[in-house]
DRENNUKOL-618334 format. One record per residue (C-alpha): chain; residue number from 1; x, y negated, z negated. Coordinates in steps of 0.1 Angstrom, whole numbers, plus 5000, padded with zeros to 4 digits. Layout:
BEGIN
c,k,xx,yy,zz
A,NUM,X,Y,Z;
...
This chain:
BEGIN
c,k,xx,yy,zz
A,1,4122,0756,3862;
A,2,4099,0733,3870;
A,3,4064,0737,3887;
A,4,4061,0730,3922;
A,5,4043,0700,3918;
A,6,4065,0685,3895;
A,7,4098,0696,3912;
A,8,4087,0687,3945;
A,9,4074,0651,3937;
A,10,4087,0621,3951;
A,11,4086,0587,3938;
A,12,4065,0562,3961;
A,13,4091,0539,3973;
A,14,4085,0502,3971;
A,15,4087,0496,4007;
A,16,4054,0510,4005;
A,17,4037,0490,3977;
A,18,4011,0464,3982;
A,19,3997,0433,3964;
A,20,3966,0437,3938;
A,21,3941,0420,3962;
A,22,3951,0448,3992;
A,23,3945,0477,3970;
A,24,3937,0484,3934;
A,25,3916,0449,3933;
A,26,3892,0457,3961;
A,27,3891,0497,3957;
A,28,3883,0495,3917;
A,29,3854,0470,3926;
A,30,3844,0492,3955;
A,31,3838,0519,3927;
A,32,3813,0493,3909;
A,33,3796,0485,3934;
A,34,3784,0524,3942;
A,35,3744,0527,3937;
A,36,3756,0557,3912;
A,37,3768,0534,3882;
A,38,3742,0512,3878;
A,39,3712,0527,3894;
A,40,3703,0539,3857;
A,41,3724,0513,3837;
A,42,3687,0491,3825;
A,43,3674,0524,3815;
A,44,3678,0525,3776;
A,45,3694,0496,3777;
A,46,3672,0471,3785;
A,47,3640,0492,3776;
A,48,3655,0483,3737;
A,49,3673,0446,3739;
A,50,3678,0417,3755;
A,51,3694,0403,3783;
A,52,3719,0388,3765;
A,53,3729,0420,3745;
A,54,3729,0440,3777;
A,55,3754,0412,3794;
A,56,3773,0411,3760;
A,57,3777,0449,3756;
A,58,3786,0447,3799;
A,59,3812,0425,3793;
A,60,3831,0445,3764;
A,61,3830,0472,3786;
A,62,3846,0461,3812;
A,63,3871,0449,3790;
A,64,3874,0484,3771;
A,65,3875,0496,3806;
A,66,3910,0477,3818;
A,67,3928,0477,3783;
A,68,3919,0516,3772;
A,69,3916,0534,3799;
A,70,3936,0520,3831;
A,71,3961,0500,3823;
A,72,3985,0528,3807;
A,73,3977,0548,3832;
A,74,3979,0520,3860;
A,75,4014,0511,3840;
A,76,4029,0546,3843;
A,77,4022,0547,3879;
A,78,4037,0519,3889;
A,79,4074,0520,3868;
A,80,4076,0555,3880;
A,81,4058,0556,3917;
A,82,4044,0590,3905;
A,83,4007,0603,3904;
A,84,3982,0608,3880;
A,85,3995,0650,3880;
A,86,4033,0643,3876;
A,87,4030,0617,3846;
A,88,4001,0639,3828;
A,89,4032,0663,3826;
A,90,4048,0646,3798;
A,91,4012,0644,3776;
A,92,4000,0680,3779;
A,93,4032,0695,3792;
A,94,4047,0710,3830;
A,95,4030,0736,3825;
A,96,3994,0720,3802;
A,97,3998,0699,3828;
A,98,3984,0720,3861;
A,99,3951,0723,3840;
A,100,3951,0688,3825;
A,101,3949,0669,3836;
A,102,3950,0684,3871;
A,103,3926,0711,3874;
A,104,3901,0690,3855;
A,105,3901,0662,3880;
A,106,3895,0685,3903;
A,107,3866,0697,3889;
A,108,3851,0663,3877;
A,109,3851,0651,3914;
A,110,3832,0689,3924;
A,111,3805,0675,3900;
A,112,3810,0636,3911;
A,113,3803,0647,3944;
A,114,3769,0663,3935;
A,115,3756,0628,3922;
A,116,3767,0613,3954;
A,117,3750,0636,3973;
A,118,3715,0637,3952;
A,119,3714,0599,3955;
A,120,3728,0601,3992;
A,121,3697,0628,3998;
A,122,3672,0608,3979;
A,123,3677,0568,3993;
A,124,3674,0588,4025;
A,125,3642,0601,4022;
A,126,3630,0573,4002;
A,127,3643,0549,4037;
A,128,3624,0575,4062;
A,129,3590,0569,4036;
A,130,3591,0602,4018;
A,131,3587,0617,3982;
A,132,3594,0646,3989;
A,133,3621,0656,3954;
A,134,3651,0681,3946;
A,135,3639,0720,3953;
A,136,3617,0707,3985;
A,137,3627,0711,4019;
A,138,3636,0679,4032;
A,139,3654,0674,4002;
A,140,3673,0707,4008;
A,141,3680,0702,4045;
A,142,3692,0659,4038;
A,143,3714,0669,4012;
A,144,3731,0698,4029;
A,145,3734,0681,4055;
A,146,3752,0650,4041;
A,147,3775,0672,4017;
A,148,3790,0693,4043;
A,149,3797,0660,4068;
A,150,3815,0641,4040;
A,151,3836,0674,4022;
A,152,3844,0673,4065;
A,153,3852,0638,4068;
A,154,3875,0637,4035;
A,155,3896,0668,4046;
A,156,3895,0659,4083;
A,157,3894,0623,4087;
A,158,3898,0600,4049;
A,159,3924,0573,4069;
A,160,3894,0563,4086;
A,161,3869,0563,4058;
A,162,3896,0536,4040;
A,163,3898,0518,4062;
A,164,3864,0509,4065;
A,165,3859,0512,4026;
A,166,3864,0478,4016;
A,167,3838,0466,4048;
A,168,3817,0490,4035;
A,169,3819,0474,3999;
A,170,3803,0438,4009;
A,171,3766,0459,4017;
A,172,3754,0471,3982;
A,173,3772,0435,3968;
A,174,3748,0414,3996;
A,175,3718,0436,3986;
A,176,3726,0433,3951;
A,177,3727,0396,3954;
A,178,3691,0402,3973;
A,179,3672,0419,3950;
A,180,3685,0394,3920;
A,181,3671,0362,3942;
A,182,3641,0386,3947;
A,183,3631,0390,3907;
A,184,3650,0357,3890;
A,185,3619,0342,3879;
A,186,3609,0366,3857;
A,187,3643,0368,3839;
A,188,3634,0344,3815;
A,189,3600,0360,3805;
A,190,3616,0397,3798;
A,191,3615,0408,3764;
A,192,3613,0450,3757;
A,193,3582,0461,3741;
A,194,3588,0452,3700;
A,195,3582,0492,3692;
A,196,3611,0506,3712;
A,197,3638,0473,3701;
A,198,3675,0484,3687;
A,199,3701,0456,3697;
A,200,3732,0480,3682;
A,201,3716,0514,3702;
A,202,3711,0488,3738;
A,203,3741,0473,3733;
A,204,3768,0509,3728;
A,205,3745,0530,3752;
A,206,3755,0502,3777;
A,207,3796,0507,3766;
A,208,3786,0546,3766;
A,209,3775,0543,3803;
A,210,3800,0520,3817;
A,211,3831,0538,3802;
A,212,3816,0576,3804;
A,213,3807,0567,3842;
A,214,3848,0545,3841;
A,215,3869,0571,3821;
A,216,3883,0597,3852;
A,217,3886,0566,3878;
A,218,3906,0548,3847;
A,219,3928,0583,3844;
A,220,3937,0576,3880;
A,221,3950,0543,3875;
A,222,3981,0561,3883;
A,223,3973,0567,3912;
A,224,3969,0530,3917;
A,225,3995,0523,3902;
A,226,4023,0538,3922;
A,227,4011,0511,3948;
A,228,4017,0482,3922;
A,229,4047,0460,3932;
A,230,4052,0452,3895;
A,231,4033,0445,3860;
A,232,4014,0412,3878;
A,233,4000,0437,3904;
A,234,3981,0463,3875;
A,235,3971,0434,3855;
A,236,3953,0409,3888;
A,237,3939,0445,3896;
A,238,3925,0456,3865;
A,239,3912,0422,3852;
A,240,3893,0415,3893;
A,241,3889,0453,3900;
A,242,3877,0468,3868;
A,243,3865,0437,3844;
A,244,3853,0412,3868;
A,245,3838,0441,3889;
A,246,3818,0459,3862;
A,247,3799,0424,3850;
A,248,3794,0418,3883;
A,249,3777,0446,3895;
A,250,3760,0456,3860;
A,251,3749,0422,3854;
A,252,3731,0415,3886;
A,253,3712,0449,3886;
A,254,3703,0441,3843;
A,255,3690,0407,3853;
A,256,3669,0421,3888;
A,257,3656,0448,3860;
A,258,3646,0426,3837;
A,259,3634,0403,3862;
A,260,3613,0423,3882;
A,261,3594,0432,3847;
A,262,3589,0397,3838;
A,263,3576,0391,3871;
A,264,3551,0424,3867;
A,265,3540,0429,3830;
A,266,3520,0460,3827;
A,267,3524,0470,3856;
A,268,3541,0509,3845;
A,269,3571,0502,3863;
A,270,3604,0521,3854;
A,271,3638,0510,3844;
A,272,3653,0530,3876;
A,273,3669,0507,3901;
A,274,3651,0530,3928;
A,275,3617,0514,3917;
A,276,3633,0477,3914;
A,277,3643,0482,3953;
A,278,3609,0493,3959;
A,279,3597,0460,3948;
A,280,3610,0440,3971;
A,281,3586,0460,3999;
A,282,3579,0468,4035;
A,283,3609,0472,4056;
A,284,3635,0452,4040;
A,285,3633,0481,4009;
A,286,3635,0510,4034;
A,287,3664,0496,4050;
A,288,3680,0487,4016;
A,289,3678,0526,4008;
A,290,3692,0532,4036;
A,291,3721,0510,4036;
A,292,3730,0522,3998;
A,293,3728,0554,4010;
A,294,3754,0546,4037;
A,295,3779,0531,4014;
A,296,3786,0556,3994;
A,297,3798,0575,4021;
A,298,3833,0563,4009;
A,299,3829,0572,3976;
A,300,3820,0609,3986;
A,301,3847,0615,4012;
A,302,3870,0600,3985;
A,303,3854,0624,3958;
A,304,3860,0653,3982;
A,305,3893,0645,3995;
A,306,3909,0642,3957;
A,307,3891,0675,3947;
A,308,3909,0691,3975;
A,309,3940,0674,3968;
A,310,3938,0684,3933;
A,311,3932,0721,3941;
A,312,3955,0725,3967;
A,313,3985,0705,3949;
A,314,3978,0729,3914;
A,315,3967,0763,3929;
A,316,3993,0760,3963;
A,317,3985,0789,3978;
A,318,3948,0779,3982;
A,319,3941,0758,4015;
A,320,3929,0723,4016;
A,321,3900,0732,4035;
A,322,3891,0760,4018;
A,323,3894,0747,3987;
A,324,3871,0715,3995;
A,325,3845,0729,4017;
A,326,3843,0754,3985;
A,327,3837,0724,3959;
A,328,3814,0710,3985;
A,329,3787,0740,3983;
A,330,3786,0741,3946;
A,331,3780,0700,3943;
A,332,3751,0705,3973;
A,333,3734,0732,3948;
A,334,3742,0709,3918;
A,335,3724,0680,3941;
A,336,3697,0694,3962;
A,337,3687,0716,3926;
A,338,3681,0684,3907;
A,339,3706,0693,3884;
A,340,3729,0665,3891;
A,341,3696,0641,3884;
A,342,3705,0634,3851;
A,343,3739,0608,3859;
A,344,3733,0591,3818;
A,345,3742,0632,3806;
A,346,3762,0634,3835;
A,347,3784,0602,3824;
A,348,3786,0611,3790;
A,349,3809,0649,3794;
A,350,3831,0627,3817;
A,351,3838,0600,3788;
A,352,3843,0633,3764;
A,353,3866,0651,3791;
A,354,3888,0617,3800;
A,355,3885,0595,3773;
A,356,3906,0619,3753;
A,357,3929,0620,3783;
A,358,3936,0586,3787;
A,359,3938,0582,3748;
A,360,3965,0610,3746;
A,361,3982,0597,3772;
A,362,3985,0561,3756;
A,363,3999,0574,3724;
A,364,4028,0591,3742;
A,365,4034,0564,3758;
A,366,4037,0541,3729;
A,367,4056,0564,3710;
A,368,4083,0572,3738;
A,369,4088,0534,3738;
A,370,4065,0519,3768;
A,371,4078,0541,3798;
A,372,4074,0578,3810;
A,373,4089,0608,3794;
A,374,4093,0630,3817;
A,375,4074,0667,3819;
A,376,4076,0681,3783;
A,377,4084,0716,3782;
A,378,4058,0747,3789;
A,379,4025,0732,3771;
A,380,4020,0700,3753;
A,381,4001,0710,3720;
A,382,3998,0680,3709;
A,383,3980,0668,3741;
A,384,3954,0699,3743;
A,385,3957,0693,3709;
A,386,3944,0664,3709;
A,387,3920,0667,3738;
A,388,3898,0693,3721;
A,389,3892,0669,3688;
A,390,3890,0637,3711;
A,391,3860,0661,3734;
A,392,3843,0672,3704;
A,393,3842,0635,3694;
A,394,3827,0628,3728;
A,395,3796,0657,3730;
A,396,3792,0653,3698;
A,397,3754,0630,3707;
A,398,3744,0668,3720;
A,399,3755,0690,3691;
A,400,3723,0697,3666;
A,401,3733,0669,3636;
A,402,3714,0651,3612;
A,403,3690,0625,3625;
A,404,3702,0596,3603;
A,405,3736,0602,3620;
A,406,3731,0608,3657;
A,407,3723,0566,3664;
A,408,3761,0563,3653;
A,409,3777,0588,3677;
A,410,3776,0560,3703;
A,411,3798,0552,3720;
A,412,3814,0585,3722;
A,413,3831,0579,3750;
A,414,3850,0552,3733;
A,415,3850,0573,3701;
A,416,3867,0601,3718;
A,417,3890,0582,3734;
A,418,3904,0565,3696;
A,419,3904,0602,3687;
A,420,3925,0613,3711;
A,421,3949,0584,3710;
A,422,3953,0590,3668;
A,423,3952,0633,3666;
A,424,3984,0627,3689;
A,425,4000,0608,3678;
A,426,3996,0625,3641;
A,427,4006,0659,3663;
A,428,4034,0642,3676;
A,429,4051,0633,3643;
A,430,4043,0666,3632;
A,431,4069,0678,3656;
A,432,4042,0698,3677;
A,433,4057,0677,3711;
A,434,4078,0699,3730;
A,435,4114,0680,3740;
A,436,4104,0665,3774;
A,437,4132,0679,3805;
A,438,4135,0648,3823;
A,439,4173,0657,3826;
A,440,4157,0684,3850;
A,441,4134,0667,3867;
A,442,4158,0644,3875;
A,443,4193,0669,3889;
């Protein structure tokens, strides 16, 4: 007997699919245009490396996101018409797929919702001229109102948000261009402090940040792929919406931060993009903070929607509204207390969690002849073993390891993918991969 989430799955028909420029590319571009991606991008990167080194790392990271994390899930979705939690039942088993990637995706979406709520509350208060931070009454009230409102929209009105998401994505792009042109004159003058210069660390940190941010969205490529007509849609949507969009959005931010420091040397200016926005000054900066918050509406609602979909699908006895709002309440607490403020650490955990999932899925896809093998019996120990090893590799930067080795643990999200890929291949060849039950599913 197959679980309901597989047995009741219906492939998306060809008549419902659209070209890459109508769904995949704008949706992924909108992800990279969200302030949560590029706000911390210059910290730990430009502080240690030149603009050219950081841009090179950004270009490579965009390519890796497309080639390693997105392409296989997207091809599986396109070929089967089925979403991630169904195609993942090959890599992790019909029963094992309930937890991974099923419930794990929902849990990480709650984390993303917390990050979104923290940033939105912070930017709304900054736009209003307030410096209130996490734990203060204004921050708690603002974060709670934002989180509950976005969560409810994610439950009841996601279709209206979807219609606005493409339009709202142009708002941050326009503001990125404004900040860039305000600071472009100082780009050529910027150099990292000699005492902190470390090109290797800058290069690998850029890759780790980008991949860590993108890992869950890469696995969700199956959900985008099921709306693609053919392999060309998968390819074009990935190149434009992922590789190019990551380079454009991240590159504008890196140049703007470098330019601001080149124009204001020795001013004590930080590397958080929010501080760079403030250098614009006056009502323009205040308006930008509000607009960046408004542009955060679609990501917040989509996080709530995906989390609720994950929980209600994998735990049918729990209502979508109840599970979504319960997760939202937890996310709001994480946001208003400041736990969600450490974006780099959160990106690292996400990369460590979903890097090996994508790696194991890629190995399974290649071993199965570049097709979906169908759900496998019970729990696929090859998939879970690959995830465990890959996750351990992904969290190495957080473990007590020798200082001489620590610099070479990055980019940990990339290494976690490689570890998951190799371990799945080894364990599958060792006979730990259960038989598929594709015939049963087809019947």
